[in-house]
C-alpha positions in Angstrom: -12.4 18.1 -19.8 -15.1 16.9 -22.0 -18.1 14.8 -21.0 -16.1 11.7 -21.8 -12.9 12.6 -20.0 -9.5 14.0 -20.7 -7.1 13.5 -23.6 -3.4 14.3 -24.1 -0.1 13.1 -25.4 3.5 13.8 -26.0 5.0 16.8 -27.8 5.5 15.0 -31.2 2.2 13.2 -31.2 3.6 9.7 -31.4 1.9 8.8 -28.0 -1.6 9.8 -27.2 -3.9 8.8 -24.4 -7.5 9.2 -23.1 -8.3 9.2 -19.4 -11.9 8.8 -18.6 -11.5 9.2 -14.8 -8.9 11.1 -12.8 -8.1 11.1 -9.2 -5.6 12.9 -6.9 -3.7 15.8 -8.4 -0.3 16.5 -7.0 3.2 17.9 -7.4 6.1 15.7 -6.2 9.4 17.2 -5.0 11.4 13.9 -4.9 14.7 13.8 -6.7 13.4 11.1 -9.1 10.5 13.3 -10.2 12.9 16.3 -10.6 15.1 14.2 -12.8 12.2 12.7 -14.9 10.7 16.1 -15.6 14.0 17.9 -15.8 12.4 20.5 -13.5 11.9 21.5 -9.8 9.0 19.0 -9.3 6.8 16.6 -11.2 3.1 17.4 -11.6 1.0 14.3 -11.7 -2.6 13.1 -11.5 -3.8 9.5 -10.8 -5.7 7.9 -13.6 -8.2 5.0 -13.2 -6.5 2.2 -15.2 -9.9 0.8 -16.2 -10.6 4.2 -17.9 -7.1 4.9 -19.3 -6.4 4.1 -23.0 -3.3 4.7 -25.0 -4.9 5.8 -28.2 -1.7 6.2 -30.3 1.5 4.4 -29.4 2.6 3.5 -25.9 5.1 5.1 -23.5 8.5 3.6 -23.2 9.1 2.6 -19.6 12.2 3.2 -17.6 12.6 1.4 -14.3 13.7 4.2 -11.9 13.6 2.1 -8.8 12.7 -1.4 -7.6 8.9 -0.7 -7.7 8.6 2.3 -10.1 8.5 2.6 -13.9 8.4 6.0 -15.5 6.9 6.4 -19.0 8.1 8.7 -21.7 7.9 9.1 -25.5 10.9 7.5 -27.1 10.7 9.8 -30.1 10.6 13.3 -28.4 11.3 12.5 -24.7 8.1 13.9 -23.2 7.6 12.6 -19.7 4.2 10.9 -19.6 3.5 8.5 -16.8 4.5 7.2 -13.4 3.7 3.5 -12.8 3.7 2.2 -9.2 2.3 -1.0 -7.5 -0.9 0.9 -6.7 -1.6 2.3 -10.2 -0.6 4.9 -12.7 -0.3 8.6 -12.7 -0.1 10.8 -15.8 2.0 14.0 -16.2 -0.4 17.0 -15.9 1.5 18.9 -18.5 0.9 16.2 -21.1 -2.9 16.8 -21.1 -4.4 18.8 -23.9 -5.9 21.2 -21.3 -3.6 21.1 -18.3 -5.1 24.3 -16.9 -8.2 22.3 -16.0 -6.1 20.0 -13.7 -4.9 21.9 -10.7 -2.6 20.2 -8.2 -4.2 19.9 -4.8 -1.3 18.4 -2.7 2.5 18.4 -2.5 4.2 15.1 -2.0 7.7 14.9 -0.5 7.6 18.6 0.3 10.6 18.2 2.7 12.7 17.6 -0.4 11.6 20.7 -2.4 14.1 23.2 -3.5 14.8 25.7 -0.7 13.7 28.7 -2.8 10.5 27.2 -4.3 8.3 29.2 -1.9 9.6 32.5 -3.3 9.9 31.5 -6.9 6.9 33.6 -8.2 8.1 36.7 -6.3 10.9 37.1 -8.8 10.7 39.8 -11.4 9.0 39.0 -14.7 10.8 39.6 -17.9 9.0 39.8 -21.3 11.1 38.0 -24.0 9.5 39.9 -26.9 9.0 36.8 -29.1 6.4 37.3 -31.8 4.6 33.9 -31.6 3.0 34.5 -35.1 6.5 34.0 -36.6 7.2 30.6 -35.0 6.8 27.5 -37.1 5.9 24.7 -34.8 6.1 21.0 -35.4 4.4 20.2 -32.0 1.3 18.1 -32.0 -1.8 20.2 -31.5 -3.7 20.1 -28.2 -6.5 17.8 -29.5 -6.8 14.3 -31.0 -5.9 13.9 -34.7 -6.6 11.0 -37.0 -3.1 11.0 -38.5 0.1 12.5 -37.2 2.3 13.9 -38.7 0.2 15.4 -41.4 0.5 13.7 -44.8 2.0 16.9 -46.3 4.7 17.2 -43.7 8.1 17.1 -45.6 10.3 17.6 -42.5 12.3 14.7 -41.0 
C-alpha cells in the first residue's frame, strides 16, 4: 500500500485499477467463485466505489447470476472483480502487492473442498526452475505509462 492506496491489474496490463480505500478481505468457497478463479476459492476485498478508478481499460463483465456480475480482462482472462448490489470487490491476486492484503474471513465455508484444511500439510516439492532464464510478457507489478512497451515485437 502507498499513502494514496493500492494499485493493480490483469496479467497482460490491458486493465489497471487504483483503489484508494479497501474494506473486508475474504476468501469465498462458493462454486461460482471456484469457477471464476479456476481454483479452490476466490480471494476478494471490498473496494469503496467512490475511491476505485479503472486507470487503463475496463473489466469485461459476465453475468454469473441474477444479481452478480464478475469482471475479467478480455485479453488475458485474469479474474478482476465481483459486482453485487451492495458494491464491488476486487480479486486480491490482481493487486500489485497482494501480500499486503490478508484475507480475514471465509465466506461460504460450508462449501469448501473437504481437504482444504489439510492442504498445506502436503509435502513440498521444488521444481528446480531457474527464474533468471524465464522471459516474461507479464505486466510488472507497478503502474506504467504505456503497455506493452514500444519496443515489444511479440504478438
